[in-house]
C-alpha positions in Angstrom: -44.0 -55.9 -73.8 -41.8 -53.0 -75.1 -39.8 -50.8 -72.8 -42.6 -48.3 -72.1 -44.8 -51.2 -70.8 -41.8 -52.3 -68.8 -41.4 -48.8 -67.4 -45.1 -48.5 -66.5 -45.1 -51.9 -64.7 -41.9 -51.0 -62.8 -43.5 -47.8 -61.4 -46.5 -49.8 -60.3 -44.3 -52.4 -58.6 -42.3 -49.8 -56.7 -45.5 -48.0 -55.6 -46.3 -50.9 -53.3 -50.0 -50.2 -53.2 -52.4 -49.9 -56.2 -52.2 -46.6 -58.1 -54.7 -44.7 -60.1 -54.2 -43.2 -63.6 -53.6 -39.6 -62.6 -50.8 -40.6 -60.2 -49.1 -42.8 -62.8 -49.2 -40.1 -65.4 -47.8 -37.5 -62.9 -44.8 -39.8 -62.1 -44.2 -40.9 -65.7 -44.5 -37.5 -67.2 -42.6 -35.8 -64.3 -45.2 -33.3 -63.1 -43.7 -31.9 -59.9 -46.7 -31.8 -57.6 -46.0 -31.9 -53.9 -47.4 -35.4 -53.6 -45.4 -36.7 -56.6 -42.1 -35.2 -55.4 -42.7 -36.8 -51.9 -43.8 -40.2 -53.2 -41.1 -40.5 -55.8 -38.6 -40.4 -52.9 -40.6 -42.2 -50.4 -40.9 -45.2 -52.7 -37.4 -44.9 -54.0 -38.2 -44.3 -57.6 -36.9 -40.8 -58.0 -34.3 -42.1 -60.5 -37.3 -43.2 -62.7 -39.2 -39.9 -62.3 -40.3 -38.1 -65.5 -38.6 -40.2 -68.1 -41.5 -39.6 -70.7 -42.5 -35.9 -70.3 -44.5 -35.9 -73.5 -46.6 -38.9 -72.6 -50.3 -38.1 -73.1 -52.9 -39.2 -70.5 -55.1 -40.9 -73.1 -52.1 -42.8 -74.6 -51.2 -44.1 -71.1 -54.7 -45.2 -70.5 -54.6 -47.2 -73.8 -51.4 -48.8 -72.7 -52.8 -49.8 -69.3 -55.9 -51.3 -71.0 -53.6 -53.5 -73.2 -51.5 -54.5 -70.2 -54.8 -55.5 -68.5 -55.9 -57.5 -71.6 -52.6 -59.4 -71.4 -53.2 -60.1 -67.7 -50.0 -58.3 -66.6 -51.9 -55.8 -64.5 -55.4 -55.6 -63.0 -57.5 -52.7 -61.8 -59.6 -52.3 -58.6 -61.4 -49.3 -57.2 -58.1 -48.4 -55.5 -56.1 -48.4 -58.8 -53.9 -50.6 -60.9 -51.6 -53.3 -59.5 -49.2 -55.8 -61.0 -50.1 -59.4 -61.5 -47.1 -60.6 -63.6 -43.6 -59.2 -63.1 -41.6 -58.5 -66.3 -39.1 -61.2 -67.2 -36.6 -58.5 -67.9 -36.1 -55.9 -65.2 -36.3 -52.3 -66.4 -34.0 -51.1 -63.7 -31.4 -53.8 -64.4 -31.6 -52.9 -68.1 -31.1 -49.2 -67.3 -29.1 -48.8 -64.1 -28.0 -45.3 -64.7 -31.1 -43.2 -64.9 -31.3 -40.1 -62.7 -34.8 -39.0 -63.6 -35.6 -36.5 -60.9 -32.1 -35.0 -60.8 -31.6 -34.6 -64.5 -35.3 -34.3 -65.5 -35.4 -31.2 -67.8 -31.7 -30.7 -68.0 -31.1 -33.9 -70.1 -33.6 -33.0 -72.8 -32.4 -29.5 -73.1 -28.8 -30.7 -73.2 -29.5 -33.1 -76.0 -31.2 -30.3 -78.0 -28.2 -28.0 -77.4 -25.8 -30.8 -78.4 -27.6 -31.7 -81.6 -27.8 -28.2 -82.8 -24.2 -27.4 -81.8 -23.0 -30.4 -83.8 -25.0 -29.4 -86.8 -23.9 -25.7 -86.7 -20.2 -26.5 -86.1 -20.2 -29.3 -88.7 -21.9 -27.1 -91.3 -19.4 -24.3 -90.7 -16.6 -26.8 -91.1 -18.0 -28.0 -94.4 -18.9 -24.4 -95.5 -22.6 -25.2 -95.7 -24.2 -21.8 -95.3 -27.8 -22.6 -96.1 -29.6 -25.3 -94.1 -32.6 -25.9 -91.9 -31.7 -26.0 -88.2 -32.4 -29.5 -86.7 -33.9 -27.8 -83.6 -36.5 -25.1 -84.2 -36.9 -24.0 -80.6 -35.9 -20.3 -80.4 -34.5 -20.7 -76.8 -32.2 -23.5 -78.0 -31.1 -21.5 -81.0 -30.4 -18.4 -78.8 -28.4 -20.6 -76.4 -26.2 -22.0 -79.2 -25.8 -18.5 -80.7 -24.4 -17.2 -77.4 -22.4 -20.5 -76.9 -20.7 -20.0 -80.2 -19.8 -16.4 -79.5 -18.1 -17.5 -76.3 -16.0 -20.2 -77.9 -12.6 -20.0 -79.7 -13.5 -20.8 -83.3 -10.2 -21.8 -84.8 -10.2 -25.5 -83.8 -13.8 -25.7 -82.4 -14.8 -28.6 -84.8 -11.7 -30.6 -83.9 -12.2 -30.1 -80.1 -15.9 -31.0 -80.3 -15.1 -34.1 -82.4 -12.6 -35.3 -79.9 -15.1 -35.1 -77.0 -17.8 -36.8 -79.1 -15.5 -39.6 -80.1 -14.4 -40.0 -76.4 -18.1 -40.4 -75.5 -19.0 -42.7 -78.4 -16.1 -45.0 -77.5 -17.6 -45.5 -74.0 -21.2 -46.1 -75.1 -23.1 -48.7 -73.2 -26.1 -48.9 -75.6 -26.6 -52.2 -77.4 -27.0 -50.4 -80.7 -24.8 -47.3 -80.9 -26.4 -46.3 -84.2 -29.6 -45.5 -82.3 -27.7 -42.5 -80.8 -25.2 -41.6 -83.5 -27.8 -41.4 -86.2 -29.7 -38.7 -84.3 -27.0 -36.1 -85.3 -26.9 -33.9 -88.3 -24.1 -32.2 -90.2 -22.9 -31.4 -93.7 -25.0 -33.3 -96.2 -26.4 -35.7 -93.5 -29.7 -35.1 -91.7 -30.2 -36.9 -88.4 -33.1 -39.3 -88.0 -36.0 -39.1 -85.6 -36.6 -41.8 -83.0 -39.5 -43.1 -85.2 -37.3 -43.2 -88.3 -34.5 -45.1 -86.5 -37.1 -47.6 -85.2 -38.4 -48.2 -88.7 -34.9 -48.5 -90.2 -33.8 -51.1 -87.7 -37.2 -52.8 -87.3 -37.4 -52.3 -83.5 -39.9 -50.8 -81.2 -39.9 -47.0 -81.0 -39.8 -47.0 -77.2 -36.8 -49.4 -77.2 -34.9 -46.8 -79.2 -36.2 -43.9 -77.0 -35.0 -45.4 -73.7 -31.7 -46.7 -75.1 -30.8 -43.1 -76.1 -32.2 -41.4 -73.0 -30.3 -43.8 -70.7 -27.1 -43.1 -72.5 -27.7 -39.3 -72.2 -28.2 -39.8 -68.4 -24.9 -41.7 -68.2 -23.1 -39.0 -70.0 -24.5 -36.2 -67.9 -23.5 -38.1 -64.7 -20.0 -38.6 -66.1 -19.6 -34.9 -67.1 -20.9 -33.7 -63.7 -18.3 -35.8 -61.9 -15.4 -34.6 -64.1 -16.3 -31.4 -65.9 -12.7 -30.5 -66.6 -12.5 -33.5 -68.9 -15.5 -32.4 -71.0 -15.1 -28.6 -71.4 -17.3 -28.3 -74.5 -20.0 -30.8 -73.6 -20.2 -29.4 -70.1 -20.8 -26.0 -71.4 -23.9 -27.2 -73.2 -25.6 -28.3 -70.0 -28.2 -25.8 -68.8 -28.4 -24.6 -65.2 -29.9 -27.3 -62.9 -32.5 -24.7 -61.7 -34.4 -25.4 -64.9 -35.5 -28.7 -63.3 -37.6 -26.6 -60.9 -41.1 -25.5 -61.7 -41.4 -21.8 -62.5 -43.3 -21.1 -59.3 -40.7 -22.9 -57.2 -38.0 -20.8 -58.8 -39.7 -17.6 -57.8 -39.9 -18.9 -54.2 -36.2 -19.9 -54.4 -35.2 -16.4 -55.6 -37.0 -14.7 -52.7 -35.5 -17.2 -50.2 -32.0 -16.5 -51.7 -32.5 -12.8 -50.9 -32.7 -13.6 -47.2 -36.5 -13.8 -46.7 -37.9 -16.5 -44.4 -40.8 -18.8 -45.2 -43.4 -16.4 -43.7 -42.2 -13.4 -45.7 -42.1 -15.4 -48.9 -45.7 -16.5 -48.2 -46.9 -12.9 -47.8 -45.0 -11.6 -50.8 -46.2 -14.4 -53.1 -49.7 -14.4 -51.6 -49.8 -18.1 -51.6 -50.9 -20.7 -48.9 -48.3 -21.9 -46.5 -48.7 -25.5 -47.8 -47.9 -24.3 -51.4 -44.7 -22.5 -50.3 -43.8 -25.6 -48.3 -44.3 -27.7 -51.4 -41.9 -25.4 -53.2 -39.2 -25.9 -50.5 -39.7 -29.6 -50.6 -39.2 -29.5 -54.4 -36.1 -27.3 -54.0 -34.5 -29.6 -51.5 -35.3 -32.6 -53.6 -33.7 -31.0 -56.6 -30.8 -29.2 -54.9 -29.6 -31.6 -52.2 -27.3 -29.1 -50.6 -30.0 -26.3 -50.4 -30.6 -25.0 -46.9 -34.4 -24.5 -46.8 -36.6 -23.2 -43.9 -37.0 -25.6 -40.9 -34.7 -28.3 -42.4 -34.1 -31.0 -39.7 -30.7 -31.6 -38.4 -28.5 -33.8 -40.5 -28.5 -36.6 -37.9 -32.3 -36.7 -38.0 -32.3 -36.8 -41.8 -29.9 -39.7 -41.8 -31.9 -41.5 -39.1 -35.1 -41.2 -41.1 -33.5 -42.3 -44.4 -31.7 -45.3 -42.9 -35.0 -47.1 -43.0 -37.5 -47.8 -45.8 -40.9 -46.2 -45.1 -44.2 -46.4 -47.0 -46.3 -43.9 -45.0 -45.4 -40.5 -43.6 -47.6 -41.2 -40.6 -45.2 -44.0 -39.7 -42.3 -41.6 -39.8 -44.3 -39.2 -37.7 -44.9 -41.9 -35.1 -41.2 -42.6 -34.9 -40.2 -38.9 -34.9 -43.0 -37.1 -33.1 -41.1 -33.9 -32.6 -41.0 -33.2 -36.4 -44.0 -31.8 -38.3 -45.0 -33.3 -41.6 -43.3 -30.5 -43.6 -40.0 -31.4 -41.9 -40.6 -35.1 -42.5 -41.1 -34.5 -46.2 -37.9 -32.4 -46.3 -36.0 -35.3 -44.7 -37.5 -37.9 -47.1 -36.6 -35.9 -50.3 -33.1 -35.3 -48.9 -32.2 -38.9 -49.6 -29.6 -39.3 -52.3 -30.4 -41.3 -55.4 -28.9 -44.7 -54.8 -29.5 -45.9 -58.4 
């Protein structure tokens, strides 16, 4: 088993009951449907949510078939279930993932960082003509504005100091997996596949080592931004973790409109708008959303481990299912 297999089996384990292919793909790729947002928190796997956003459904199906062939999982009419637990725990190997909280932010941050390092390094080495390591126009525009707002005199030195500070605290087993992703001067960074080939390891082992280290870094920066002024400035707004539709709802809510007004303006079903507010609350733990239960009730619900919303409803009959979902996703990531 490589790390992707380990990740898949871990999600199946934490799901308690058998799960079908569409659900697995939704969780692994991080599609923020109402059900996925709710279940990721209900089964305490929000820290593992959406770690492989580019995972294709067909590729996942192929992986599941191979795991079945090895006898690690089986499938019933209700879905896939685990028969053999991995000898090495994915969660113990990677204790610092914050999948739901950092979902899109971490990938955008790494793209910003890689391009910033290349541009600053090439300027330092007076390399005027080169292909940008990131072709995405949004990323390029971000770095263009970022450079305009930064003092240029000692920018290379200051960025170098922060990078060395980070590299000196790496927890990865092979630091070169991360360091060799960067470009600058005459050096061009390697892709994940190139690094895996160079060091004769599995591609997914390289992928998760690097991603986990990026999650660790983001968590560190968010705790002490003043110690990482340049790297912190490369982190995009956390609102980018929300779906575009949820952002539209959040903007209207921020203008003082209640749930019913938002529903009328957006011409969407009540259940859809409620899904948006559940997603908003799950993403922004301090957000005050419509009909949010009292803090004492939220703490009471989250003091126990639940597997079904109807069990919570039976224990807290005065709350409707929308309020129960809000309470469930309000639980902080304990990973």
